[in-house]
C-alpha positions as CSV (number, residue, x, y, z in Angstrom):
1,M,76.5,52.5,140.4
2,K,79.1,55.3,141.6
3,L,81.7,53.5,139.5
4,V,79.7,53.7,136.7
5,L,78.6,57.6,137.4
6,T,82.4,58.2,138.2
7,L,83.8,56.5,134.9
8,L,81.1,58.2,132.8
9,L,82.2,61.6,134.2
10,F,85.6,60.8,133.9
11,T,85.2,60.0,129.8
12,A,83.2,63.4,129.4
13,I,85.8,64.9,131.2
14,L,88.6,63.9,129.2
15,S,86.6,63.6,125.4
16,G,86.1,67.6,126.1
17,C,89.8,68.7,126.7
18,N,90.6,66.6,123.5
19,T,89.5,68.7,121.0
20,T,92.3,70.8,119.1
21,P,91.1,73.2,116.5
22,P,92.1,72.9,113.2
23,P,95.0,75.2,111.5
24,M,94.0,78.5,110.3
25,Y,96.9,78.3,107.7
26,M,99.3,75.8,106.2
27,Y,102.6,78.0,106.2
28,E,104.7,74.9,105.8
29,N,108.4,75.8,105.2
30,Y,107.5,79.6,103.7
31,S,110.2,81.5,106.5
32,E,112.9,79.2,105.4
33,S,112.7,79.5,101.5
34,F,111.8,83.1,101.9
35,Y,115.1,83.3,103.8
36,N,116.9,81.2,101.5
37,L,115.7,83.4,98.5
38,K,117.1,86.5,100.3
39,K,120.4,84.8,101.0
40,V,121.1,83.7,97.6
41,S,119.3,85.4,94.9
42,G,119.0,84.5,91.3
43,D,116.6,82.6,89.6
44,E,117.3,79.2,91.1
45,S,116.2,80.6,94.4
46,D,113.3,82.1,92.6
47,A,112.6,78.9,91.1
48,Q,112.6,77.0,94.4
49,W,110.7,80.0,96.4
50,Q,108.2,79.5,93.7
51,S,108.0,75.6,93.9
52,S,107.7,76.3,98.0
53,L,104.4,78.8,97.3
54,E,103.0,76.2,95.0
55,S,103.1,73.4,97.6
56,I,101.8,75.8,100.3
57,I,98.4,76.2,97.9
58,K,98.3,72.7,96.9
59,K,98.3,71.2,100.6
60,S,96.0,73.9,101.7
61,N,93.7,73.1,99.3
62,A,94.2,69.2,99.8
63,K,93.5,69.8,103.6
64,A,90.5,72.3,103.1
65,V,92.1,75.3,104.6
66,R,92.3,78.7,103.4
67,V,95.7,79.6,101.6
68,P,97.9,81.9,104.0
69,P,97.8,86.0,103.4
70,G,100.2,86.9,100.6
71,I,100.9,83.4,98.9
72,Y,99.3,84.3,95.6
73,A,100.6,88.1,95.7
74,N,104.2,86.5,96.1
75,L,103.4,84.0,93.3
76,G,102.2,87.3,91.2
77,Y,105.1,89.2,92.0
78,I,107.8,86.0,91.2
79,Q,105.3,86.0,87.7
80,L,106.0,90.1,87.3
81,K,109.8,89.7,87.6
82,A,109.8,87.0,84.9
83,N,107.4,89.3,82.9
84,H,104.7,87.1,82.9
85,Y,102.2,89.9,83.3
86,S,98.9,87.9,82.5
87,K,100.0,85.2,85.1
88,A,101.0,87.8,87.7
89,I,97.4,89.7,87.3
90,E,95.9,86.2,87.8
91,F,97.4,85.7,91.1
92,F,96.9,89.3,92.2
93,E,92.9,88.9,91.6
94,Q,93.1,85.6,93.7
95,E,95.1,87.3,96.3
96,K,92.5,90.4,96.0
97,S,89.6,87.5,96.3
98,T,90.9,85.8,99.0
99,Y,91.8,88.8,101.5
100,P,89.3,91.5,100.2
101,E,91.4,93.7,103.0
102,S,94.2,93.6,100.4
103,S,92.4,94.6,97.6
104,R,93.7,98.6,97.2
105,F,97.2,97.0,97.3
106,M,96.3,94.3,94.6
107,E,94.7,96.7,92.6
108,N,97.8,99.0,92.4
109,L,100.1,95.9,91.4
110,I,97.5,94.8,88.6
111,Q,97.7,98.4,87.3
112,K,101.5,98.3,86.9
113,A,101.4,94.9,85.7
114,K,98.6,95.7,82.9
115,A,100.7,99.0,82.0
116,K,104.0,96.9,81.5
117,G,102.0,94.2,79.4
């Protein structure tokens, strides 16, 4: 009887220690891709960075994790640089709705994109 109780207690203790919380964000290779963008600027590195950001969004959505802060804003900035103003505004709006604390900054960027487009 003591052995059964000891095993049950031991199992309960071990199962309580094995709960790891899910990740808050999926940053993937954000730092490396941003570093490469700054190290070698140009259309090719912009395209690689954009691809990396889009991959972060896809993987975040696949794992049902919120897209990290700044990802939509960075994609909007890429679109703004390419003179795709309506697409830039869409990304800025997504950033604003995902992270309301960025509303003031995103509104500023949205107004600038509207003025240019």
